C-alpha atoms as one frame of an Amber mdcrd trajectory, in Angstrom:
protein
  -3.075 -14.807 -15.170  -0.274 -16.263 -17.291  -2.030 -15.263 -20.506  -2.448
 -11.707 -19.191   1.310 -11.388 -18.565   2.116 -12.885 -21.975  -0.161 -10.375
 -23.721   1.303  -7.447 -21.776   4.928  -8.429 -22.435   4.166  -9.180 -26.079
   2.596  -5.753 -26.562   5.661  -4.158 -24.981   8.037  -6.156 -27.160   6.144
  -5.370 -30.357   5.759  -1.656 -29.606   9.423  -1.070 -28.690  11.590  -3.744
 -30.306   9.673  -4.678 -33.472   7.555  -1.773 -34.692   9.555   0.934 -32.873
   6.503   3.158 -32.472   7.342   6.874 -32.107   5.884   7.261 -28.624   7.811
   4.197 -27.399  11.145   4.851 -29.130  12.953   5.974 -25.957  11.618   3.209
 -23.738  13.925   0.290 -22.890  13.161  -2.859 -24.848  11.935  -6.009 -23.125
  15.034  -7.917 -24.197  17.354  -5.201 -22.836  15.586  -5.142 -19.499  15.601
  -8.921 -19.040  19.247  -9.143 -20.093  20.245  -6.439 -17.621  18.078  -7.865
 -14.830  19.553 -11.381 -15.144  23.143 -10.385 -15.940  25.975 -11.302 -13.516
  27.777  -8.209 -14.822  25.055  -5.608 -15.464  25.945  -2.582 -17.547  24.307
  -0.159 -15.084  25.224  -2.029 -11.910  21.814  -3.422 -10.855  20.655  -7.012
 -11.354  19.577 -10.005  -9.329  23.258 -10.823  -8.803  24.238  -7.496  -7.196
  23.961  -6.918  -3.406  22.837  -3.323  -3.965  19.635  -4.551  -5.656  18.573
  -6.426  -2.528  19.605  -3.544  -0.317  17.146  -1.285  -2.169  14.379  -3.881
  -1.686  15.189  -4.407   1.997  15.222  -0.689   2.825  11.864  -0.173   1.106
  10.358  -3.163   2.897  11.495  -1.876   6.296   9.990   1.531   5.574   6.729
   0.034   4.337   6.500  -2.336   7.292   7.073   0.441   9.819   4.573   2.825
   8.205   1.938   0.125   7.626   2.085  -1.210  11.191   1.871   2.313  12.619
  -1.060   3.165  10.317  -2.869  -0.011  11.379  -2.239   0.473  15.116  -3.486
   4.076  15.009  -5.974   3.968  12.139  -8.072   0.949  13.130  -8.923   2.138
  16.689  -9.588   5.665  15.404 -11.852   4.294  12.665 -13.722   2.136  15.182
 -14.332   5.137  17.414 -15.419   7.307  14.479 -17.945   4.699  13.444 -19.171
   3.832  16.957 -19.437   7.207  18.680 -21.498   9.920  17.020 -20.197  12.619
  19.373 -16.580  11.603  18.770 -17.239  11.668  15.016 -18.688  15.196  15.207
 -15.485  16.476  16.806 -12.872  14.560  14.868 -14.258  13.691  11.416 -14.383
  17.274  10.012 -10.672  17.687  10.809  -9.936  14.232   9.367 -11.787  14.984
   6.123 -10.011  18.326   5.783  -6.564  16.704   6.013  -7.321  13.569   3.995
  -7.381  15.116   0.463  -3.969  16.820   0.902  -1.523  15.124  -1.526   1.511
  13.345  -0.123   3.962  15.690  -1.809   2.288  18.620  -0.036   3.291  17.007
   3.278   6.984  16.967   2.316   7.890  20.424   3.715   6.020  19.626   6.953
   7.852  16.326   7.322  11.208  18.033   6.800  10.337  20.661   9.436   9.075
  18.070  11.930  11.831  15.490  11.547  15.552  16.056  11.231  16.464  12.782
   9.523  15.359  11.932   5.999  14.581   8.336   7.065  11.857   9.401   9.497
  10.438  11.791   6.892  10.072   8.976   4.361   8.305   6.728   6.876   6.045
   9.596   7.977   4.952  10.380   4.397   4.214   6.716   3.781   2.342   6.431
   7.079   0.096   9.428   6.286  -1.254   7.843   3.099  -1.888   4.446   4.699
  -3.382   5.962   7.847  -6.208   7.834   6.097  -7.236   4.819   4.020  -7.203
   2.457   7.014  -9.178   4.828   9.223 -11.838   5.634   6.644 -12.481   1.994
   5.681 -12.698   0.978   9.334 -15.208   3.718  10.050 -17.330   2.740   7.058
 -17.190  -0.890   8.172 -18.616   0.008  11.573 -21.325   2.214  10.114 -22.380
  -0.473   7.614 -23.250  -2.983  10.360 -26.969  -3.732  10.416 -28.526  -1.933
  13.376 -30.629  -5.038  14.022 -27.616  -6.951  15.346 -26.784  -4.203  17.851
 -30.406  -3.993  19.035 -30.647  -7.761  19.350 -27.498  -7.902  21.453 -28.803
  -5.099  23.697 -32.127  -6.896  24.116 -30.254 -10.006  25.223 -28.573  -8.012
  27.988 -25.225  -7.180  26.373 -23.450  -4.114  27.754 -22.139  -1.422  25.388
 -18.612  -2.781  25.829 -19.759  -6.319  24.963 -21.634  -5.049  21.912 -18.534
  -3.202  20.793 -16.239  -6.218  21.261 -18.567  -9.008  20.092 -20.678  -7.290
  17.418 -19.018  -4.144  16.142 -15.417  -5.308  15.764 -16.244  -8.687  14.107
 -18.811  -6.969  11.892 -16.278  -4.393  10.767 -13.454  -6.876  10.089 -14.264
  -7.426   6.368 -14.095  -3.680   5.730 -10.998  -3.341   7.908  -9.062  -5.911
   5.885 -10.314  -4.483   2.620  -8.968  -1.160   3.831  -5.648  -2.746   4.824
  -5.207  -4.220   1.347  -5.862  -0.816  -0.204  -3.710   0.809   2.466  -0.590
  -1.212   1.700  -0.964  -0.477  -2.022  -1.322   3.251  -1.311   1.667   2.993
   1.008   3.837   1.598  -1.764   3.243   4.379  -4.273   3.484   6.977  -1.501
   6.802   5.444  -0.484   8.135   5.824  -4.022   7.190   9.505  -4.052   8.780
   9.985  -0.634  11.998   8.190  -1.613  12.261  10.252  -4.768  12.162  13.415
  -2.654  14.286  12.566   0.350  15.191   8.913   0.330  18.586   7.219   0.250
  18.369   3.681  -1.018  14.992   2.115  -1.701  13.185   1.291  -4.934  11.821
   4.807  -5.393  15.331   6.206  -4.975  16.623   3.657  -7.475  13.998   4.631
 -10.083  14.629   8.349  -9.653  18.419   8.162  -9.783  18.242   5.847 -12.800
  16.159   8.443 -14.615  18.612  11.268 -13.868  21.504   9.059 -15.044  19.545
   7.970 -18.193  19.720   4.303 -17.181  16.346   3.340 -18.621  16.597  -0.464
 -18.213  17.215   0.043 -14.482  14.032   2.145 -14.268  12.050  -0.799 -15.622
  13.823  -3.204 -13.242  12.907  -0.993 -10.286   9.289  -0.685 -11.432   8.815
  -4.415 -11.959  10.490  -5.193  -8.629   8.171  -2.716  -6.943   5.159  -4.375
  -8.556   6.237  -7.867  -7.490   7.016  -6.911  -3.893   3.813  -4.877  -3.654
   1.754  -7.770  -4.996   3.281 -10.173  -2.480   2.695  -7.820   0.453  -0.958
  -7.321  -0.544  -1.344 -11.091  -0.824   0.010 -11.557   2.710  -2.535  -9.083
   4.077  -5.302 -10.869   2.178  -4.218 -14.280   3.485  -4.110 -12.957   7.044
  -7.602 -11.529   6.642  -8.961 -14.814   5.310  -7.347 -16.675   8.199  -8.880
 -14.370  10.800 -12.286 -14.400   9.130 -12.914 -18.092   8.483 -16.458 -17.516
   9.697 -16.918 -15.023   6.875 -15.706 -17.504   4.269 -18.083 -20.151   5.622
 -20.925 -17.629   5.503 -20.165 -16.780   1.869 -19.956 -20.506   1.008 -23.279
 -21.218   2.717 -25.049 -18.357   0.934 -23.779 -19.465  -2.472
């Protein structure tokens, strides 16, 4: 991991600061970005020493947390029902699949019409992206369960509700948490797009306003901060999944 970061940063430094390649001539240099990021008195007003920097991070985290929790609460049950009930799937899935490919930016006018405040619009746009990913992965998790387990439970006298609770949900958990990891990543880049359109504060807003003001080092600071926070949030979801699925880890260890 460390070597990968060293190679990436070295390539950036060589392309911009040393060789000054034509395509990279307008990009901020690695040295300029680090200097600005760690400066107590940043030229463009954003560094680890400025309160505004942490305000941008906090606002984005609140928006992501709200959208991700809402997408999980609504998307997981919907995905379970889509995978479990064929009749329910016949009614709902065609509508779901019609809406799913619509890009986030296409939802912007709808969000503005539906919600008066820009804050709710940003959360809604972020929620939409996470919701579709969570629902689809949950549904696929249910449908990938070996039919033998369901038949065996039925033969042992389990009711449909018991099969659903004790076979379907545990069997779908690996796919659910895979979907949640993808979902939170999708939520982050959807959030940036939403904040660029209608946000006030937030990392996407910071990146967009820095571009309009030609503050290129601040763009890089916002992007790297976004990557770090996104990586940490995905890691938390992964850790939670591993904790809830210790049986799965033991099964993998036994099979290997």
